N, C-alpha and C positions, 0 to 999 in steps of 0.2 A: 402456477403456483409451485411451490417447493417447499418441502417440511423441511428446517433446519434441526441438526442432530449435534450435539456437543460429540467433541471426541477427546479420548483420553492417550497419554503416550504409550506407544507399542510396547508390549511388555517383552523382556529380554532375559536371557540365560537360562540354566538347568532349573534352578529353583523356581523363576517363575514360570515354565513350560510344567512341571509337574504339579503343581499348585494351580496352574490357572483356571479362571473363570471365563474364558473365551472360549465359546462356542465351535469354535473354528480350530483352535488350538488341541481341546476335548477330543473331537472329530479326528482330528490328525493322529491322537494319541492311540485312539480305537482301532484306527485303518492300519497303522503300522505294527503295531501289538496284533493283532490280528492275521497280517498277511505273514506275520513271523510265526504264527501258529499253521496259517495255510503251508508254509514252506514244510514243516515238521509234518503235517498230515499228506502232503502230496510224497515226501518221500518215504512215508509209511506204504502210500500206494505204491509205488515204484517198486519196492521190494516184494509186495504181493503178487505184481505182473509178472515179476523174473522169476518169481516161485510157481508162476503158474503156467509159464511160457511153453511147457513142456509136461509130461507125466510123470511122477515122482518128487521125492521130495530132496532139492538140490542145495537151497539157502536157508532157510530156516527150518525150525522144527514144527509141528501141529501146534504147540502151546504159543508159542511166539507169534506165530501166522493172525491167532487168533488175537493177541495182543496188539499185535499192528492192524488188526480189520477193525477193531474196536475205535483204538484210538483214532486211525484214521478218520471215522464215520463221527465220532464225538469233534473232532478237530474243524471237520469241513462244517457242519451243522450247527454246533453249539458255539464255536470259537472263532467261524471266520464268515459263513453266510450270512447267520443271524445280527452278528454285530456289526457286521460293513454294511447290511441294509438299513440298519437304524442309526449306523455313523451317519451315511449320507444325509438323513434325516436332519442330524444332530445340526450338519454342516450347514446345508443349503434352506431346510425351512426357515429360519429365521430372516435370511437375505430373501426369500421367495415371498415372505408375509410384509415386508418393509420393518421389521423389529432391530431393535439395537442390541440385542441381547436374547438368550434363549432362557425361558422360565425355569427355574430352578437350577441353574447351571453348578452350584458347590453339590446338588445332589447327582448329577451326570458325572460331574467329578469323580465323587465318590463311588459310583455306581463303575467307571473305567476301572479305579483300583479292585474292585469285588472281582470282575472281568478278568483281570490280567491274573490276579491270584489263583480264581478257579483254575484257567487255563493251566499254569504251573503246578498245582494239584494233579491236575490230570496225565501230564506228562511225567510230573515225577514219580507215579506209579512204576515206570520203567526200573527204578532206583531200591524198589523194595524187595525182599526175599521170594515173594510169591510173583513180582511182577505185576505188571499192568493190569487192569481190566480187561476182562475178554469175553464179557457177555455178550458183545455187539451194542450198538449206540441205542438201543431199545432197552436193552438190560429185564429181558422179561424174568419174571419169577415161575418157577424156583429155580431156574438155571443160574439168578446171580444172588442166591441165596448164601450164607456162610458155609454151609456143609457144603457146595458144590465149588465155590470159589472161595476159598479161606484167603486170610491176610488181607493189609492193610491197602494193598492196591486199589482193590474195590471201593473201598470205603473213602480213598480219595479221590475216586472218582465221583461217585455220589454226592460230595461235598463240591466239587467243582463244578458238577452240574449246576445244584441249587444255586450256586453264586455268579456263574454266569446267565442262568436264565433269569434270577432276581434281578440281574444287571439292566437284563433288555426289559422286564417291566418298568424300572426308574427311567430307562431314556426314553420309552414310552410315554410315559407320563409328561416328563420336561416336554416332549414335542407336542402332547396333542393341549398341552395347557398354551404353549406357546400360539400355536394355530387360533384355538379360541380367544386368547385374551391378548394380545399382542399384534394382531394386523393392523396395518398402518391406517391413517384414514383413507375412506373410498374403498380398500380393500375388503369388499364383502366376500361371503362364502363362494359366490358363485364368480368373483374374479380373482379366485386363487387360482395358480398354474395347476397344469395336470400331474407334475411330479408333487408338489404340496398335497393335493388330493387324492395322490397314490400314497402317501406316508399318511392322510387321515385315516383311512381306509385298513393302513399295516398298523398303525397303533390300536386302535379299536379293539381286533384281534389277539394283539400281545396283552392288553390289559386282561380280556375276559378269558384268555384261555391258557397263558403261560403260568398263574400261580395255580395250575391244576399239576402240574408237572413239580412244581416246588414241594409242593404238600406230598405227591407220590416217592418222589426221592427221600423226603424225611422219613415216611413210612416203611420204605425199604431199608434205609439206615436202620431203623429202630427193628426193623423185622431181623435183621443180619447180627444184630447185638441184643439177643433175647426177648424180646417181645414177639408174641404172637400176632401178626397182623395180616400177611396175606397166606403164610403158612405154605406146605407143600401139595394141597389139594387141589382140585379143578377150578372151583369156585373163586379163590384166590388167585390164579394165574389170570382167569377172565377178566376179576377184577382190576388187577395192575394195567390189563390193557387196554379197558375202558379210559382210566384215568391216563395211562400214557397217549394214547392214540388222541383223546381231546384236546391235549396239545400236539401231538404228531401231526395232525392233518393241516389245522391252521398254518403250523409253521412254514408247510412248503408253501403257502402262498406269503406269508410274511418275508419270505425268501426269494419273493416272486414280483409283488406288486411295486415294489419300489424301481425294480429295473424295468417294468412296464411304462411308470412315469418317466422315466428317467428317457427311455425309446420313444415316447411321444413327444416328447419336447426335443429331440433330437430329431426325428423324423420330421417334425413342423419347422426345424431352422434348417434344414436343407432340403428339405421342398420350397421353401421359400414362399409358405404360406399359413395363415393360422391352422390351428388343428381342427380337423373335419369331425363333425359332431362330438364337440365338446360335453355338451350336457349329456348325451348318451353315454360317453366314458364315465362320466362321473357317475351315475346311476348303476354303469354297470360293476363299477370297483366296490359301491356300498351294499348293492347286490349279492356281488360274490362273496364279500368279507360275512356278510347276513348267513350264507349258504354253507360258508368254511365251517360253521360251528355246527351243523346237522349233518356230516359226512362222517365222522372219525371212526364208526364202525363198519366202512368199508373194507376196512384193513383185516377186519374180523370175520369173513364170510367163512371161513373153512371152521372156524372154534365150533358152528353149530349152534353158538348160544347167542346171536344176532338178530333183528329183525331184516331178513336180507332183502324182501322189497322195496321197505320203506328204503334203505341205505342208498340201495341200486337206483330207486327213482332220484333222491335227493344228489346223488353223485351225478347222474346224466344231466340232471337238472344246471347243472354247473357250465355245460354247451351255451345256454341264453346267454350269460354274462362275459364267457370269455370270447362268444361270436362279436358281442357287441364291443369289447374292446379290440379285437384286429380288425372290424369294420371301421374304427375311429382310425387307428393307424393306416392300415393300408387305404381308405380314403382319402387320407392327408397325400401319401405318397402318388395315388392315380392323379390326383389335380395340382400337383405341384411339378416345380423345375426344378430337377433332383441334381444335387452335388455330390459326387461320391468323395468326399474326405474321409479319412478313417472312422470316426465316430458314427457317421452314416453307413460304413461298412459291417462294421461290428451290430446295428441296429438291424440292417437288411440280417445279417445271420443269427439274430436272436430270432427274428419273426419266421424265420423258413426252420430252423431247427429245434426251436421250441413246440411247432406244430407238430413233429413227430411224438415228442412226449405227452402233448395234450392227448393226442388220437389214441396213443397205447394206454393213457389213463381211462379214456373210454372203453376200450377193450376190457381192463381190470377190473372195471364199474360193473361190469355183468356177473352175477355170481356162478354159472356153469363156467363161463370161460375164465374166470379169476382159480376156480379149482383147478385146471389144467396147468395154470404157470405160478400158481401160490407158491413162494418160498423159491422161486428158479430165477434164473441169469433175467430172464425176462424182464423181472420187477427190477433188478440193477437197472438195467438199459433204462427203464421206463425213468426211474428218479434220476439219473444221469442225464438223461435227454431233458428235464426240467430244469434241474439246479446248476448242471454244467454246458450243455448246449446251448439252453435258454437264457439262464439269470446269472450265466457266466459272463456270456458274450454281452448280455445288457450291460452289465457293470461296466465293462471294458468300454462300449458306446458313451458310457457316462466321463469313465477315468478320462477318456481322449478330448471330451466335450468341457468338460470342465477344470481340466488341467492347469488351462490357461489361466483361468480366474482363480484358482488357487494359490498357483505359483508366479504368474507374471510371467511365464514364458511358457512356448509351444514344444510340445514331443513331436517328433520326427516322422513326416508322411510316410517317407520310405521305410523305414523300420515300424511303423505301425502295421501297413500295408504288409510287409512281410510277418508279422506276429501275425495277422489275420487269416493269412494262407495256412502257416503253420499250423493253428489250431484249427481249423477247419478241418483239415487234412486229419489231422491228431484226434478229434474229438472223435469225427465219424469212423476212423479206423477203428476207436478204440470201444466204442459204446455200440455200434450198429449190428455188430456180429452176436453180440450179446442177445438181441432178441432172437437169432436162430437156435443158440445153445440153450436158451430157455425154453423153447419150442419142443427141443430135442430132449428134453430132461434133465439139463444140467442144473443141481441145485446149488444156490448161493450160498454164503459162508463157507466153503469147503477149502482147505489147502491144498487139494490132491483130487484127481480123477484118474477112473481106469486108460489105460493104453490103448485100448480096445475101443472107445465107444465113439472113436471119430471126431473129439472134441480140440485136438491136438494143434491142426491149420488154423481155426479162428481165435483160439487162444494166442497163439504167437503173433497174429497181426493185431490184436489188441495191447500186446504186448509194447511191440512197434510202435503203434499208436500212442500208446502212454509215455514212452520216450520223446515222441514226437511234440506233443502237449509240454514236456520238460523244456523242450530246446526252444518254444514258444516264448515260454516265462522269460528264461534267460535273455530272448532277444528283449523284450518288454523292461526287464532291468537294466540293461543296454541301452535303452531309448531312454530310461529316465536318469541314467548316469550322465548321459550327453547332455541332456536339458538343464541338469543340473550342475554340472562340472565342465563340461566341453562346450564347442562352438554350439550358441543358441539362438532362438529368437524370440526378440520381444514382441508379448502378445496384445499390449493394447487393452483396453478395458473390453472392448467387445469386439473380439477376432472374428466371431463368425454371422454378425449381423442377427444375434438372438433375439428373444421375447421378452422373457420374465426379469423381474426386478434388479436381479444379481448382476446384470449385466448393466446397470445405468453407474453402478460403483468403481471403484476404481479395483485393478489387479494386482496383488492379492488386495480383498477388502481391509480397510482400518479396523482399529480394536471396535467400533461401534457401529461399525457395517457401511453408515452413510453419513456424507456430508449435508445433503438434502435428497429429496424423494420427487419423483415426477408427480402431477397427477395421474390420478387410478381410474380408468374409466371402462377397463377390461380387466381379462386375466391375461393379457400379453402388452403390458404397457410399455414397454421397450419398444415393442414392434410398432406401437403407435405412434412414437416418436419418429422411429424411420419412415414412415409413410408421411408424417408430417413434414418433415425435411425434404421429400422427395416431389412433395405435390406446391410447396413453396419455392 
C-alpha cells in the first residue's frame, strides 16, 4: 500500500526563497543565517584567545574584550546552536512523520525574520557610541543596568535576545503541531524515529521555559529605562538569576537533544541494525526534559539563596536518563557491523567527548565542589565540552549524514575525515586545559592574568587549539564548495541504506515531500523495506 500525495511545481527565485512556505527552504534560511552568526561569534573567540595567549593586553582593550566576550556567547547560544537545533527539526520532522508540510509554515517563516533581525540588532551594538553589550550572555543585574552599562548597545542586545528567543518558541510550536497532527497513516507515536522523539522532547522544553526569558529581558529593558523592577539590591539580582536560569538550564538540553537523536540514527544506520533499546531512549528523553525544569538553581549554589540539597539531588538524578541514552546508542554499536564513514566518526567523537562534559557536570552539581570552581575556567571547560565537543560534533554527524538528502550530492570523505581529525585535536587542545586552569583558580570572563600565576603555557596551548578548530571549519567550507561547484558524486535517494521515512523520497525531496509512502509498521519503515528486499 502507498499513499499518493499531490505535488506542486518547485519554488524558484529570490522572491520565492525569502517568502517561501516550504519548510525545507525555511530551515535552510535559518541554518545559513545562523552559520553566518557563528562565523562572527567564532571570530570574536579567536580575537579573545589571541589576547589570552600570554599575559598583558596586546590586542584589544578590556572594554572591547568584554564586548567580544558577550557577543561570542550570545552568538553561539541565541543565534547558532539553539536556532540550528530547531532548524533541523523544521526540516526533518515533516519528512520523518510523512507530512507534506510543516504546521504553521507562515509563522515559521515570520519567526525566521524575527531571528535574523534579532541577530543583526545584537551585532549592530558594535556601531553605537558605547559599543556592543558587555555584561556577558547572562546579563546579570545590576551589572546590566543603565548606570553601569549606558548606551543603546545593551538595549539593542536585549531586543535581539527577545526576538531570537521568541522565534525559537514559534518554531517549537510549529514542530510540535506537526508531530501531533500531521503524522502519516500508521505513524503512531511509538513508530516515530529517534530523531523525531528527540525533537518532541526539545520543543516541550522550549515552549515551557523560553517565554520566561522573554519576560525577564522585557523587565530588564524596563529597568534600564526608568522603571524600578530589579533594582540594585541583592533581592533583585537573585530574582533575575532565577528567571534567567529557568531558561538557561533547559536551553542546554535544547542544544543537546536534537543531536542525541541525530547520533542515534547515525549509529543505527552505520551499525547496520535497528536502534537498541528504542523505548528506553524515548523514556529517557521525556524524563530528561521533565527533570531539566527542576535543576535551574544549581547555577546559583554560591548565592546562598537556594535550596542546595534539593537542586543537587535533582541535578544528580539527571545521571539516570543520560545513562539510558548512552546505553541505547552504545548498545547499538556493540551489536552491529560498524561502517566507519565520516558521519559515524563524528558520532563516536560526540559520544566520547560529551562524556567529559557530562562527568564534569556531576562535579559542579555538588555544592561543596561547585564553590571551589564557581566562575572559574573549569565551568568554561564544562560548558564547551557539552556544547562544542558534544553537540557540535553531533551536528556534523548529522550534516554529513543528511547532506545527500538535502542537496542530492555527497560531501567528500577525505576532506570530512581531515576535518574530523583537526576538530578532535583542536577541541581537546582548546578546552581540556581549562579544567586545570579552573582548578588552579583562573577566573573566567577576564581579559588578562598575572604573569607569575603559571597559566601562560596552558593559555598558549588553548589559543593554538582555537586556531586549529578554525582551520577545520575552513576544511568544511572547502568540502561544501566542492560538493556544490566542483567534481561531485550524486547521492541517490538512499546512499547509506538508512532507516527512517525521509530516505524513501527523492534527494532533494520535492515541494510536498512525497509522491507516495510505504506501509509504516515500525519506527524504521525504510529499514523494513531493505529487509524485505533481502529476504525476497
